[in-house]
C-alpha positions as CSV (number, residue, x, y, z in Angstrom):
1,M,128.1,53.9,163.9
2,T,128.1,56.8,162.1
3,E,131.6,56.4,160.8
4,Q,130.9,53.2,159.3
5,S,128.6,54.8,156.4
6,G,131.8,56.0,154.9
7,T,130.7,60.0,154.7
8,T,131.6,62.9,156.8
9,S,128.9,63.8,159.5
10,A,126.8,66.8,158.9
11,W,127.5,68.4,162.1
12,P,131.5,68.1,162.7
13,D,131.3,70.1,166.0
14,L,128.5,67.7,167.3
15,P,129.4,64.1,166.9
16,P,126.7,61.7,168.1
17,G,127.5,59.4,171.1
18,P,127.5,55.7,171.1
19,Y,124.3,54.0,170.0
20,G,123.2,57.4,168.3
21,T,122.8,59.1,171.7
22,P,123.1,62.9,172.2
23,S,126.5,64.4,171.3
24,P,128.6,64.3,174.5
25,E,129.7,67.7,173.5
26,L,126.2,68.9,174.6
27,A,126.8,68.7,178.2
28,R,130.0,70.9,178.1
29,R,128.1,73.5,175.9
30,L,125.1,73.5,178.5
31,A,127.3,73.9,181.4
32,E,130.0,76.2,180.0
33,A,129.1,77.6,176.6
34,P,125.3,78.3,176.0
35,M,126.1,80.5,172.8
36,E,129.5,78.7,171.6
37,P,129.5,78.8,167.6
38,A,129.0,75.6,165.7
39,T,129.8,74.6,162.2
40,M,126.4,74.1,160.2
41,P,126.6,71.5,157.3
42,S,127.2,74.5,155.0
43,G,130.3,75.1,156.7
44,D,129.3,78.4,158.1
45,R,129.6,78.8,161.9
46,V,127.0,80.5,163.9
47,P,126.1,80.6,167.8
48,L,124.3,77.5,168.8
49,I,122.0,78.2,171.7
50,V,121.9,75.3,174.1
51,R,119.8,76.2,177.1
52,Y,116.1,75.6,177.5
53,A,114.9,78.8,178.7
54,D,117.1,80.5,175.9
55,V,115.8,78.4,173.3
56,R,112.2,78.5,174.1
57,G,112.4,82.6,174.7
58,L,114.1,82.9,171.2
59,L,111.5,80.8,169.4
60,A,108.7,83.1,171.1
61,S,110.4,86.1,170.2
62,P,109.4,88.7,167.8
63,A,112.9,89.5,167.2
64,A,114.3,86.0,166.1
65,S,113.2,86.2,162.3
66,R,112.7,83.4,159.8
67,N,113.5,85.6,156.9
68,L,117.1,84.4,156.2
69,R,116.8,85.5,152.4
70,E,119.3,88.6,152.6
71,P,122.7,88.0,150.3
72,G,125.7,86.9,152.6
73,L,123.6,85.3,155.7
74,P,125.0,82.0,157.0
75,R,123.1,79.1,155.7
76,M,122.0,75.7,156.8
77,V,123.4,73.9,153.8
78,S,124.8,75.1,150.3
79,G,122.8,75.7,147.4
80,R,118.9,75.9,147.3
81,A,117.1,75.0,150.3
82,L,113.6,75.7,151.9
83,D,114.9,78.8,153.5
84,D,115.1,80.5,150.2
85,D,111.3,80.3,149.5
86,P,109.5,83.3,151.0
87,A,105.8,81.4,150.4
88,A,107.1,78.6,153.0
89,L,104.9,78.9,156.2
90,N,108.4,78.6,158.1
91,N,110.1,81.2,156.5
92,Q,107.3,84.0,157.4
93,D,107.3,86.3,160.0
94,P,103.9,88.2,161.4
95,P,101.7,89.6,160.0
96,E,101.9,86.9,157.1
97,H,102.6,84.2,159.5
98,T,100.0,85.1,161.5
99,R,97.4,84.9,158.8
100,Y,98.6,81.9,157.3
101,R,98.3,79.9,160.6
102,R,94.9,81.4,161.2
103,I,93.5,79.9,157.9
104,L,94.9,76.7,158.9
105,H,94.2,76.3,162.5
106,G,91.0,74.3,162.4
107,T,92.8,71.5,160.2
108,F,94.9,69.8,162.7
109,T,93.0,70.3,166.0
110,P,93.2,67.3,168.3
111,R,89.3,66.7,167.7
112,Q,90.0,66.5,164.2
113,V,93.1,64.5,164.4
114,E,91.2,61.8,166.7
115,R,89.1,61.0,163.8
116,W,92.2,59.7,161.9
117,R,93.5,57.4,164.9
118,P,91.3,54.2,163.9
119,R,92.7,54.3,160.2
120,V,96.5,55.0,161.5
121,A,95.9,52.1,164.0
122,A,94.7,49.7,161.0
123,I,97.8,50.7,158.8
124,A,99.8,49.7,161.3
125,H,98.5,46.4,161.9
126,E,98.1,45.9,158.2
127,L,101.9,46.6,158.0
128,L,102.9,44.5,160.7
129,D,100.6,41.7,159.1
130,A,103.0,41.8,156.1
131,A,106.3,42.1,157.4
132,G,106.8,38.7,158.4
133,P,109.0,37.2,161.6
134,E,112.3,39.1,160.3
135,F,112.2,42.3,158.7
136,D,114.1,45.7,158.2
137,L,111.5,48.0,160.5
138,A,112.7,51.0,158.6
139,A,111.8,50.0,155.3
140,A,108.8,47.8,156.0
141,Y,107.3,49.6,158.8
142,A,108.4,53.2,160.1
143,M,108.6,54.6,156.5
144,P,105.3,53.3,154.9
145,L,103.3,54.1,157.9
146,P,103.3,57.7,157.8
147,A,103.5,57.7,154.0
148,R,100.3,55.8,153.6
149,V,98.7,57.8,156.3
150,M,99.7,61.2,154.4
151,C,98.6,59.9,151.2
152,E,95.4,58.9,152.4
153,L,94.7,62.0,154.2
154,L,96.0,64.4,151.3
155,G,94.3,62.1,148.6
156,V,97.6,61.6,147.1
157,P,97.9,58.5,144.8
158,M,100.2,55.9,146.8
159,D,101.7,55.1,143.6
160,G,103.6,58.3,143.8
161,Y,105.3,57.6,147.1
162,D,108.6,56.1,145.7
163,Q,108.8,59.2,143.4
164,F,108.5,61.9,146.3
165,S,110.2,59.7,148.6
166,R,113.5,60.0,146.2
167,W,112.9,63.9,146.0
168,T,112.8,64.5,149.6
169,G,115.8,61.9,150.3
170,M,117.8,64.4,148.2
171,F,116.2,67.4,149.5
172,L,117.1,66.5,153.0
173,S,120.8,65.9,152.1
174,T,123.4,68.1,153.6
175,S,126.1,66.9,151.4
176,D,127.8,69.9,149.3
177,A,127.9,67.4,146.3
178,S,124.0,67.0,146.4
179,A,123.4,70.9,146.0
180,E,122.4,70.8,142.7
181,A,120.2,67.6,143.1
182,R,118.8,69.2,146.0
183,A,117.5,72.1,143.9
184,E,115.9,69.8,141.0
185,A,114.3,67.7,143.9
186,Y,112.6,70.9,145.2
187,T,111.5,72.2,141.5
188,A,110.2,68.5,140.9
189,F,108.4,68.3,144.2
190,M,106.7,71.6,144.1
191,A,105.7,70.9,140.1
192,Y,104.1,67.7,141.6
193,A,102.3,69.5,144.4
194,A,100.9,71.9,142.1
195,E,99.6,69.2,140.0
196,L,97.9,67.3,142.9
197,I,96.1,70.7,143.9
198,A,94.9,71.3,140.0
199,R,93.6,67.7,140.1
200,H,91.8,68.2,143.4
201,R,90.3,71.7,141.9
202,A,88.9,69.7,138.8
203,E,87.7,67.0,140.7
204,P,86.8,68.1,144.5
205,G,86.5,65.7,147.2
206,E,86.9,65.6,151.0
207,D,90.6,65.1,151.3
208,L,92.9,67.2,153.2
209,I,94.0,69.2,150.2
210,D,90.4,70.0,149.4
211,L,90.0,71.4,152.9
212,L,93.2,73.4,152.2
213,I,91.8,74.7,148.9
214,E,88.6,75.7,150.8
215,A,90.1,77.2,154.0
216,R,89.3,81.1,154.3
217,D,89.7,83.8,156.8
218,E,88.4,87.2,157.0
219,G,91.5,88.2,154.4
220,G,90.6,85.3,151.8
221,G,92.2,82.3,151.2
222,L,95.8,80.6,150.9
223,S,97.4,82.0,147.4
224,E,98.3,79.6,145.1
225,D,102.1,79.6,146.2
226,E,101.1,79.4,150.0
227,L,99.0,76.5,149.1
228,T,101.4,74.7,146.9
229,N,104.3,75.2,149.8
230,M,101.7,73.8,152.2
231,V,101.1,70.5,150.3
232,F,104.9,70.3,150.0
233,T,105.8,70.9,153.5
234,L,102.9,68.2,154.7
235,I,104.3,65.5,152.6
236,L,108.0,66.2,153.6
237,A,107.2,66.8,157.1
238,G,104.4,64.6,157.5
239,I,106.5,61.4,156.3
240,E,110.0,62.0,156.8
241,T,109.9,63.3,160.2
242,T,107.5,61.0,161.7
243,A,109.3,57.9,160.1
244,T,112.6,59.2,161.8
245,Q,110.7,59.2,165.1
246,I,109.6,55.7,164.3
247,I,113.2,54.4,163.5
248,R,114.8,56.2,166.0
249,G,112.4,55.4,168.9
250,T,112.5,51.7,168.0
251,F,116.1,51.6,168.2
252,R,116.3,53.3,171.6
253,L,113.8,50.7,173.0
254,L,115.7,47.9,171.4
255,C,118.9,49.5,173.5
256,H,116.6,49.3,176.7
257,P,114.6,45.9,176.3
258,G,113.4,46.2,179.8
259,Q,111.9,49.3,179.3
260,Y,110.4,47.9,176.0
261,A,109.0,44.9,178.1
262,E,107.4,47.4,180.4
263,I,105.2,48.9,177.9
264,V,104.3,45.5,176.5
265,A,103.0,44.6,180.3
266,R,101.6,48.1,180.8
267,P,100.3,49.6,177.4
268,E,99.2,52.7,179.3
269,L,102.9,53.5,179.0
270,V,102.5,54.0,175.3
271,E,101.5,57.8,175.7
272,P,104.3,58.7,178.2
273,A,107.0,56.8,176.5
274,V,106.2,58.8,173.1
275,E,106.5,61.7,174.8
276,E,110.2,60.5,176.3
277,L,111.1,59.2,172.7
278,L,110.2,62.9,171.3
279,R,112.3,64.6,174.1
280,Y,115.3,61.9,173.8
281,E,115.4,61.4,170.1
282,G,113.5,64.3,168.5
283,P,113.6,65.8,165.9
284,G,116.5,64.1,164.6
285,A,118.0,67.3,163.9
286,Q,119.2,70.5,165.7
287,G,116.3,72.8,164.6
288,M,116.0,76.0,162.2
289,L,118.2,79.0,161.8
290,R,116.8,82.4,163.1
291,R,118.1,86.1,162.4
292,I,118.1,88.5,165.2
293,T,116.3,91.6,164.4
294,E,117.2,93.7,167.5
295,E,119.6,93.1,170.4
296,V,118.4,90.0,172.5
297,E,119.7,89.0,175.9
298,V,120.1,85.3,176.8
299,S,122.0,83.5,179.9
300,G,125.2,83.6,177.5
301,G,125.3,87.2,177.0
302,T,124.0,89.7,174.5
303,I,123.0,88.7,170.8
304,P,123.5,91.4,168.5
305,A,121.1,92.7,166.2
306,G,121.8,90.9,162.5
307,T,123.2,87.8,164.1
308,V,121.9,84.5,162.8
309,V,121.8,82.0,165.6
310,L,120.5,78.4,165.9
311,P,118.4,77.5,168.7
312,S,119.2,73.8,169.2
313,L,116.1,71.9,170.1
314,T,117.9,68.8,171.0
315,A,120.2,70.7,173.3
316,A,117.2,72.1,175.0
317,N,115.5,68.9,175.4
318,H,118.8,67.8,177.4
319,D,119.0,70.7,179.6
320,P,119.7,69.4,183.4
321,A,118.3,72.5,184.5
322,V,114.8,71.4,183.1
323,F,115.2,67.4,182.7
324,E,116.7,65.4,185.9
325,E,119.5,63.2,184.5
326,P,118.5,64.1,180.7
327,M,121.1,62.0,179.0
328,R,119.0,58.9,180.7
329,F,116.2,57.4,178.8
330,D,113.1,56.9,180.8
331,V,109.7,56.0,179.7
332,H,108.3,56.9,183.0
333,R,109.4,60.4,182.8
334,F,106.3,62.0,181.3
335,A,104.2,59.7,183.4
336,G,101.9,60.9,186.1
337,D,103.0,64.2,186.9
338,P,105.2,65.2,184.0
339,P,108.2,67.5,183.9
340,V,108.3,70.6,181.6
341,S,107.1,70.0,178.1
342,H,109.9,69.0,175.5
343,L,110.4,71.4,172.6
344,T,110.8,68.8,169.7
345,F,107.7,70.4,168.1
346,G,108.9,73.8,169.0
347,H,107.3,76.6,170.6
348,G,105.6,80.0,170.0
349,P,104.4,81.1,166.4
350,H,106.3,78.4,164.5
351,Y,105.0,75.4,166.9
352,C,104.8,72.4,164.6
353,L,101.3,72.7,162.9
354,G,101.0,68.6,162.5
355,A,102.1,68.0,166.2
356,N,98.6,66.5,166.9
357,L,98.7,64.3,164.1
358,A,102.5,63.3,164.5
359,R,101.3,62.3,168.1
360,V,98.6,60.1,167.0
361,E,100.9,58.2,164.5
362,L,103.5,57.5,166.9
363,Q,101.2,56.5,169.7
364,E,99.6,53.7,167.2
365,A,102.7,52.9,165.8
366,F,104.3,52.0,169.2
367,R,101.0,50.7,170.4
368,A,101.0,48.2,167.5
369,L,104.6,47.0,167.9
370,V,104.1,46.4,171.6
371,T,100.8,44.5,171.4
372,R,101.8,42.5,168.1
373,L,105.4,42.0,168.7
374,P,105.9,41.7,172.6
375,G,109.0,39.7,172.0
376,L,110.5,42.3,169.3
377,R,114.5,41.9,169.3
378,A,117.3,43.2,166.9
379,Q,118.9,40.8,164.3
380,E,122.3,42.3,164.7
381,D,124.4,44.0,167.2
382,L,123.1,47.6,167.7
383,A,126.6,48.8,168.3
384,T,127.0,47.9,164.4
385,V,123.9,49.4,163.0
386,W,124.7,52.2,160.2
387,W,123.5,55.6,160.5
388,N,123.0,58.4,157.8
389,D,125.3,61.3,158.4
390,D,124.9,63.5,155.7
391,A,121.1,64.7,156.1
392,F,118.9,66.6,158.5
393,A,117.0,63.6,159.8
394,Y,119.7,61.4,161.5
395,R,118.7,57.8,161.9
396,P,119.5,54.4,161.3
397,L,119.6,53.4,157.5
398,R,118.0,50.2,158.3
399,L,116.9,48.2,161.4
400,L,116.7,44.6,161.1
401,V,114.2,43.1,163.8
402,K,112.8,39.8,164.6
403,A,109.3,39.6,165.6
404,G,110.1,37.3,168.6
């Protein structure tokens, strides 16, 4: 599995289980060590908060700050990273964050996003038409689907996809050796985003970038830095994280062919299946660091002010106190009377702005697969699939499949 890639795991304390399943270490931590430190890809060690109630509480707490720019604080990765930019939405605390979210609130409402569903479905079918009977699902389907969707929504030329795909690949690497490359990729990507905004200002249209330029509240619109960061974030998160979910989700369904066959027979299971894939597979990373600004009590004890912690979304989604048999993958889990919501999209002020769009893309991606490829199967032994293990988004590097 991960060892076959020939690199060192980004999370040495949390090795994945067989077939990319959650780390067996999580069960021990959930039962016995709810805030034991874990080693970040940077080498820094911070308390890993694992229980659902604790993670959810911290994500909603005003004492859990995303301002990690003070010198000497633990870092997720070495070198420049998204945490360093004060204009990034994910790094802001109220009241700046509240204003930012208020301006963007109407952009990704369920009603707004539903208008894009037919186009998402059409792109999924077009990609499968072009894929052939045997193909790499990662390269031919999972990556280009969200890329095309996001490029069309933003009004970004698709011929720029290869370039910013290389930038995001470097930026999401956790390897120390790529710290300089990560900084260069960030600078280049931000310059590209600024150029796109300038182009849309010169020739206004009705794309998402145009809506962001026009977005206002009583205090005015987005600053230039905020606007550039928003375009950058939409491209980065809107493509990479959704692609990761499609790749990992398809891999998981191929590991459970009986459940894939059930969705083929009952397409109404697509929506609950997507929620289970989000819980079980998402978000492909542990989460984001938080700096505690005042003493906080969690189930494992007291977190002193000034402590940097990592509320683990992956661990919370596998808490047996919330989800029955959490290590069991079950597409029926969210059907009928669903359990408590998973935390893959976060919670509280930083709940994922694009969650509604991501759900639509995932639903249509898997609906197209089960409709068009009812006999989908792997071309190779799934136990031998190579996974990347030096990036935030942990996923198979390729997924060779047969249409039937």
